[in-house]
C-alpha positions in Angstrom: 144.5 -83.2 -61.8 144.4 -86.6 -63.5 141.6 -87.7 -61.3 139.6 -84.6 -62.1 140.1 -85.2 -65.9 139.1 -88.9 -65.5 136.0 -87.9 -63.6 135.0 -85.2 -66.2 135.6 -87.7 -69.0 133.4 -90.4 -67.5 130.7 -87.8 -66.7 130.7 -86.5 -70.3 130.4 -90.1 -71.5 127.5 -90.8 -69.2 125.8 -87.5 -70.2 126.1 -88.4 -73.9 125.1 -92.1 -73.7 122.6 -92.4 -70.8 119.7 -90.2 -71.9 119.0 -92.2 -75.0 119.1 -95.4 -73.0 116.7 -94.0 -70.4 114.4 -92.5 -73.1 114.2 -95.8 -74.9 113.7 -97.6 -71.6 116.6 -99.9 -72.2 117.0 -100.8 -68.5 119.0 -104.0 -68.9 121.4 -102.3 -71.3 121.7 -99.3 -69.0 122.6 -101.5 -66.0 125.1 -103.4 -68.1 126.8 -100.3 -69.5 126.7 -98.6 -66.1 128.5 -101.6 -64.5 131.1 -101.5 -67.3 131.5 -97.7 -66.8 131.9 -98.1 -63.0 134.5 -100.8 -63.5 136.4 -98.7 -66.0 136.1 -95.6 -63.8 137.4 -97.5 -60.8 140.3 -99.0 -62.7 141.2 -95.6 -64.2 141.2 -93.9 -60.8 143.4 -96.7 -59.3 145.8 -96.4 -62.1 145.9 -92.6 -61.7 146.7 -93.1 -58.0 149.6 -95.4 -59.1 148.1 -98.5 -57.4 149.8 -101.7 -58.5 147.1 -103.8 -60.2 147.4 -107.4 -61.0 147.7 -108.4 -64.7 144.4 -109.3 -66.2 146.1 -111.9 -68.5 146.7 -114.2 -65.5 142.9 -114.3 -64.7 142.0 -114.7 -68.4 144.5 -117.6 -68.7 143.1 -119.4 -65.7 139.5 -118.9 -66.8 140.3 -120.1 -70.3 142.1 -123.2 -68.9 139.0 -124.1 -66.9 136.7 -123.6 -69.9 139.0 -125.7 -72.1 139.1 -128.5 -69.5 135.3 -128.4 -69.3 135.1 -128.6 -73.1 137.5 -131.6 -73.1 135.3 -133.3 -70.5 132.1 -132.7 -72.5 133.5 -133.6 -76.0 
């Protein structure tokens, strides 16, 4: 049931948002938003299936560490 509700929710979101982007020929924005929707949909389905997902804070911390080291090197 949860997967059905998630699917319906994302479909309603796409039906509401996508036509304006298509009508205005905002192709780069449509592709970007579509990728974000796909990522959100995938993560939502995995969470509904009770799949253990890694914490995003670990990835963010390692990326920020790399960026800070690069900034220290440049400045």
